[in-house]
C-alpha positions as CSV (number, residue, x, y, z in Angstrom):
1,M,-37.2,-43.9,-37.3
2,S,-35.7,-40.9,-35.5
3,K,-38.0,-38.0,-35.6
4,K,-35.4,-35.4,-36.1
5,I,-32.3,-35.2,-38.3
6,L,-29.4,-34.4,-36.0
7,S,-26.8,-31.9,-37.1
8,T,-24.0,-33.5,-35.2
9,K,-23.4,-36.9,-33.6
10,T,-23.2,-35.3,-30.2
11,Q,-26.8,-33.9,-30.4
12,K,-29.3,-35.9,-28.3
13,L,-33.0,-36.5,-28.6
14,H,-35.3,-35.8,-25.6
15,D,-38.8,-36.9,-26.7
16,K,-40.3,-39.9,-25.0
17,C,-43.0,-41.1,-27.4
18,G,-43.9,-44.5,-28.8
19,T,-45.2,-47.8,-27.8
20,P,-43.7,-48.8,-24.4
21,M,-43.2,-52.4,-25.5
22,Y,-40.9,-51.3,-28.3
23,M,-39.0,-48.6,-26.5
24,A,-35.3,-48.9,-25.9
25,P,-34.0,-48.7,-22.3
26,E,-32.1,-45.5,-23.2
27,I,-35.4,-43.7,-23.8
28,L,-37.0,-45.0,-20.6
29,L,-33.9,-44.1,-18.5
30,S,-33.1,-40.7,-20.2
31,S,-33.9,-37.4,-18.6
32,K,-34.7,-34.0,-20.1
33,T,-31.0,-33.1,-19.6
34,S,-29.2,-36.3,-20.6
35,G,-31.2,-37.3,-23.7
36,Y,-30.4,-40.3,-25.9
37,E,-29.0,-41.1,-29.4
38,G,-31.6,-41.8,-32.1
39,F,-29.9,-44.4,-34.2
40,P,-29.2,-47.1,-31.5
41,V,-32.8,-46.6,-30.3
42,D,-34.1,-47.2,-33.9
43,I,-32.0,-50.4,-34.2
44,W,-33.5,-51.6,-30.8
45,S,-37.1,-51.0,-32.1
46,A,-36.4,-52.7,-35.4
47,G,-35.0,-55.7,-33.6
48,I,-38.2,-55.9,-31.4
49,A,-40.4,-55.7,-34.5
50,L,-38.3,-58.4,-36.3
51,Y,-38.6,-60.6,-33.2
52,I,-42.3,-60.2,-33.2
53,M,-42.6,-61.0,-36.9
54,L,-40.5,-64.1,-36.6
55,S,-41.9,-65.5,-33.3
56,G,-45.4,-64.1,-33.1
57,T,-44.8,-63.0,-29.5
58,L,-43.3,-60.1,-27.6
59,P,-39.8,-60.7,-26.3
60,F,-40.7,-59.5,-22.8
61,S,-43.7,-60.5,-20.7
62,I,-45.5,-57.6,-18.9
63,K,-48.8,-57.5,-17.1
64,N,-49.7,-54.0,-18.3
65,E,-48.1,-51.0,-20.0
66,N,-47.3,-49.3,-16.7
67,E,-44.5,-51.7,-15.8
């Protein structure tokens, strides 16, 4: 879940950490100045984990983690 507890809803996160196959597009597209909101990103990651548990496969096909 989100690493930091945000004091306001307008405060953004700026860390880019985690498994690339689980990362939300907001994290990958964010910059140091724009940031991203933690809760929607957590929901994305939970959805990916649920998909993997139900289907046994990743929802996206990639050749390597650098894509």
